[in-house]
C-alpha positions, 0 to 999 in steps of 0.5 A, spaced: 731 480 790 729 485 784 734 485 779 735 493 778 737 494 770 743 499 773 745 492 777 745 488 770 749 494 767 754 494 772 754 486 772 755 486 764 761 491 765 764 487 771 764 481 766 767 485 760 773 487 765 771 494 767 775 496 773 772 503 774 765 505 773 763 513 772 756 515 774 754 522 772 750 526 777 750 533 775 743 534 779 747 534 785 749 541 783 741 543 784 737 546 790 735 539 792 730 537 798 733 533 804 728 527 801 731 527 795 738 527 798 736 521 802 733 518 796 740 519 792 743 515 798 738 510 798 739 508 791 747 508 792 746 503 798 742 499 793 748 498 789 753 497 794 754 490 793 754 490 786 759 495 786 764 491 790 771 490 787 770 496 782 773 503 783 766 508 783 767 515 780 761 520 781 762 526 777 758 532 778 759 538 773 756 545 771 755 549 778 757 549 785 755 543 789 751 545 795 754 544 802 748 539 804 749 535 797 757 535 798 756 532 805 751 527 802 755 525 796 762 524 800 759 520 805 757 515 800 760 508 802 763 504 796 765 510 792 772 511 791 772 517 787 768 524 787 769 529 781 767 536 781 767 542 776 772 547 779 771 552 773 764 553 774 764 551 781 769 555 785 765 555 792 766 547 791 773 548 792 772 551 799 768 545 801 774 541 799 778 545 803 774 544 809 774 537 809 775 531 804 774 524 805 781 520 807 783 515 802 778 517 796 780 520 789 778 527 787 777 528 780 779 536 779 775 539 773 780 545 772 780 544 764 773 548 762 769 543 758 764 548 756 768 553 753 773 554 748 779 558 751 785 555 753 787 554 760 791 558 765 796 553 766 800 556 772 793 558 775 791 551 775 797 548 777 797 552 783 790 550 785 792 543 784 798 543 788 793 546 794 789 540 793 794 535 793 796 537 800 789 536 802 787 529 798 794 526 797 799 526 791 796 519 789 789 521 790 789 527 785 786 526 778 786 532 773 780 532 769 776 537 765 770 540 768 765 536 764 765 532 758 768 535 752 761 534 748 760 542 749 766 544 745 769 544 738 773 538 736 780 540 734 783 547 733 788 544 728 782 544 723 782 552 723 786 554 718 783 561 717 782 563 724 786 569 726 793 567 729 793 571 735 785 569 737 787 562 735 793 562 740 788 564 746 783 558 744 783 550 746 778 545 743 777 538 745 783 536 742 787 541 746 784 540 752 786 533 753 793 536 752 792 541 757 790 536 762 796 531 760 801 537 761 798 539 768 798 532 770 805 531 768 807 538 771 804 536 778 808 529 778 814 534 777 815 533 769 813 540 767 814 542 760 817 549 761 816 550 753 809 549 753 807 552 760 811 558 757 807 559 751 801 558 755 803 564 759 805 568 753 798 567 750 794 569 757 798 575 757 797 577 750 789 576 751 789 580 757 793 586 754 791 586 746 788 592 744 783 588 740 779 586 746 778 592 749 774 598 747 774 603 752 768 607 749 764 600 749 766 599 756 764 606 759 757 605 756 756 598 758 758 600 765 753 606 765 747 601 764 748 597 771 745 602 776 739 604 772 733 601 769 731 602 762 723 602 760 719 605 755 716 612 758 709 609 757 705 603 759 704 598 754 696 599 753 697 606 751 702 604 746 698 598 743 692 604 742 697 608 739 700 603 735 693 600 733 691 607 730 697 607 726 697 600 724 689 599 723 690 591 724 684 587 725 682 583 731 686 576 731 691 579 727 696 574 723 703 574 722 709 569 722 715 568 726 720 571 721 724 565 716 721 562 710 723 556 707 731 556 705 731 552 699 737 549 696 737 554 690 737 560 696 743 556 700 747 555 693 746 563 692 749 565 699 754 559 698 757 562 691 757 569 694 761 567 700 766 564 695 766 570 690 763 566 684 757 571 683 758 578 684 754 583 689 749 585 684 747 578 682 747 576 690 743 582 692 738 581 686 737 574 687 735 575 695 731 581 693 727 576 688 726 571 694 724 577 698 719 579 693 716 572 692 715 571 700 711 578 700 707 576 694 705 569 698 704 572 704 699 578 701 696 572 697 694 569 703 692 575 706 697 575 712 696 582 716 703 583 718 709 581 714 716 578 714 721 578 709 723 571 710 730 572 712 733 569 705 740 573 706 741 569 713 745 563 715 743 562 722 740 567 727 746 568 731 752 567 726 748 573 721 749 578 727 755 576 730 759 577 723 757 584 723 759 586 730 766 587 732 768 583 738 766 576 734 770 571 731 768 565 727 771 558 726 770 554 719 769 547 723 767 549 730 761 545 730 758 542 736 751 538 737 745 542 739 740 537 739 739 530 736 743 530 729 743 538 729 749 541 730 751 549 730 757 553 729 757 558 735 761 565 734 766 566 739 766 573 743 773 575 744 772 582 745 768 588 747 762 588 742 760 594 738 756 595 731 760 598 726 754 599 721 747 598 720 746 590 719 739 589 717 736 596 715 738 595 707 734 588 707 728 591 711 727 597 708 727 594 701 722 589 703 717 594 706 718 598 699 715 592 696 708 592 700 703 597 703 702 592 709 707 593 715 713 589 715 717 586 721 724 588 722 727 582 724 733 582 730 736 577 734 736 579 742 742 580 746 741 574 751 740 569 745 746 572 742 750 571 748 747 564 750 748 561 743 755 563 743 762 561 746 763 567 751 769 571 753 770 568 760 775 574 762 769 579 765 761 577 767 756 574 762 752 580 764 757 585 762 758 582 755 750 582 754 749 589 756 754 591 750 750 586 745 744 590 748 747 597 746 749 594 739 742 592 738 739 598 740 743 602 735 740 597 730 733 598 733 733 605 732 736 605 725 730 601 723 725 606 726 728 612 723 728 608 716 720 607 717 720 600 720 714 601 725 714 593 727 720 590 730 721 583 732 727 582 737 727 574 738 729 572 745 729 564 743 734 562 748 732 567 754 730 561 759 736 557 756 741 561 760 737 560 767 742 557 772 741 550 775 741 553 782 734 557 784 738 562 788 741 564 782 735 565 778 733 572 780 740 575 778 740 572 771 733 574 770 734 581 772 740 582 767 737 578 762 730 582 762 734 589 763 738 587 757 732 586 752 729 593 755 735 596 753 734 594 746 728 598 745 727 603 750 729 609 745 723 608 740 716 612 739 710 609 742 707 608 735 713 603 734 711 596 736 716 591 739 715 584 738 719 578 741 719 571 740 721 565 744 721 558 742 720 551 746 721 552 753 717 551 759 715 559 761 710 558 766 715 559 772 718 565 769 712 568 766 713 574 771 720 576 768 717 575 761 711 580 763 717 585 765 720 585 758 715 590 757 715 588 749 708 590 746 707 583 743 710 576 744 709 570 740 711 564 744 711 556 743 704 553 745 702 547 741 708 543 742 708 543 749 700 541 749 698 548 751 701 548 758 703 556 757 695 557 757 695 554 764 698 560 767 693 565 765 688 560 767 691 561 774 690 568 774 696 571 771 694 578 768 697 579 761 696 586 758 701 586 752 699 583 745 701 575 745 701 570 740 701 563 743 703 558 737 697 555 733 701 550 730 707 546 730 712 547 725 717 542 727 712 537 724 710 536 716 703 535 718 698 540 715 693 542 721 686 543 719 682 550 719 678 547 724 684 544 729 687 551 729 680 555 730 679 550 736 686 552 739 684 560 738 678 558 741 681 555 747 686 561 747 680 566 747 677 563 754 683 565 758 686 571 754 683 578 752 680 578 744 684 585 743 691 582 745 691 575 741 695 574 735 695 568 731 701 565 728 705 559 728 710 556 733 716 558 730 720 560 724 719 556 717 726 555 715 726 548 716 719 547 712 718 546 705 713 551 701 708 545 700 707 544 707 708 552 709 702 555 704 696 550 706 698 551 713 698 558 713 692 558 709 688 554 714 691 559 719 688 565 716 682 562 714 681 560 722 682 567 724 677 570 719 672 565 721 673 567 729 673 574 727 666 573 724 663 569 730 666 574 734 663 580 730 656 576 730 656 575 737 656 583 739 
């Protein structure tokens, strides 16, 4: 018999003395076909003899387990225990109540592994007591809803966090304490003082005036039943914008950020630590913006950016200026690979007390005659890259952020900024795992984006940018965003994006599929970029195509950025000449 690698691992664990083995199977929460569920059953049947003598736990998380998958999972032989996310999988609770296999352990994931809010212990204990009546006292295990990889490590490290807000939070270390407290309470050893303090914190969060802003709630509620769209269609807007901007065909631009040098980071750090004055800081940032503009003008880029030297992170920068947000000193979580981020905490109703970017954008525009893009992070991305309040639906919080960004967009327009980019890098990232939930998410996410720019004039050009994702399956939602220009990753995904247009999807707005990958230090040649643009021209109209890199240039060095952009502009000019001579 073929010795499957999984069997080898099991044998090694057995030999090392393991008595329990956990298999993570979050894929079971997706909408699986019957043949996939059959394959799942077959796979575990193959392992059954190897698993003999072990306690086997199969964990699912991040969403409800569909009824068919629940039935398939709980029918497995040789499996001792099943774990479920009962925070994001509230319907799974009904399936358990409807029938759970006798003699099996239930790992009840009632402490949220993906967010930073303290558990409502009284509510969780009540659910556990119900479950105990179903599976039996000795077969119920209290657990987190998922691994604690997704939350910050320890609240003890937060010495500067507001005391009231801190009382509402639980990081990984505190979640372990919550699990233990619930298990002990279930066994009849309830820590009354701990439960009492928890109840007080829950009540404080519900009643705190800093959480609720009636005006914001009223404005967000009014958005639900309506559809927000700019009055004119995109082709008419593009004509009006072209008369104002007078751009060449295949206009060139970049996505927003320029290299963040060690010196630049030092300036921001010293200003935050009050080691330099505000005047010194402003002068240093203006000097950096001037340098970035000069580089772009020398390269002959058509639509400029200010380089974002004043920004630490595309979400944190805005969160720090919005009400309803709190920030940690050490609340780091892994993003991907070795990259970690420190997500803001949205604890209350969101509003914008004052303009956030107008000063820097107008300063930058005053330094050049070319169009300068105003740079904003969109509401869906701010939502998806934050720890979000769990006391109201996510879409309500997103609508509140959208209204705050709308205020900023309109102030930028009043200040004379005619091109405004609202990045939605994380729009697809928030897509639910269950296909049945996609339409609802995409509806409010796309609506949130449209809310931000519904009030601008036809002559104001709205751009958006999306990073690395597979967009083909949501292309109609992207079109529905109704942006004037979208810049989107293309080169790193091996030009999969272009296939959607080859298959007949009509796109009438401006589009800039990235012509080179900024996550690589390699400098693409003019010929290579020209070849990419030519492939794009085979499926996209000449008058809507933009030329730009895949993403922002923050992580690159100037020694890479300058020659790459030089070749990008040269490729665009080369093709303009070819197109003109072909007429």
